[in-house]
Steps between C-alpha positions, in 0.01 A plus 500: 500500500814308397417214274610167670627185329448130513663363814482823688394478871226769582301617794147641444345726765185378660164642393356481846625670825670257734583227232877419427632578146514188267836372362556294192695414186406637154436206262374695196499870395200567281498808286177665407408818302368642843799394707691202652355204705702238684442134569626432845563201717439637855678376797156359653498255215246687277557615146320792339532757227452872594549835369659716768417862564752780556705441812369153594792283376847512657785301365686303762871492505685178577535577873132594521374187328716274708377667818143425394578141442417324834515138373 
């Protein structure tokens, strides 16, 4: 997995079938001895800290992030 940076837009795959992936903006990168966690402001208005597993986080390019912004 590629390490992301503060300000990066990401998409996280859903853990349940039939649910849409979540998109958000990284607010903080937290390094641990056992890996990296991210504090994320999600597009649904929530904020959380999570440690992604392999293949669950996708960096969004500028065009992808803009396409996901329906405001």
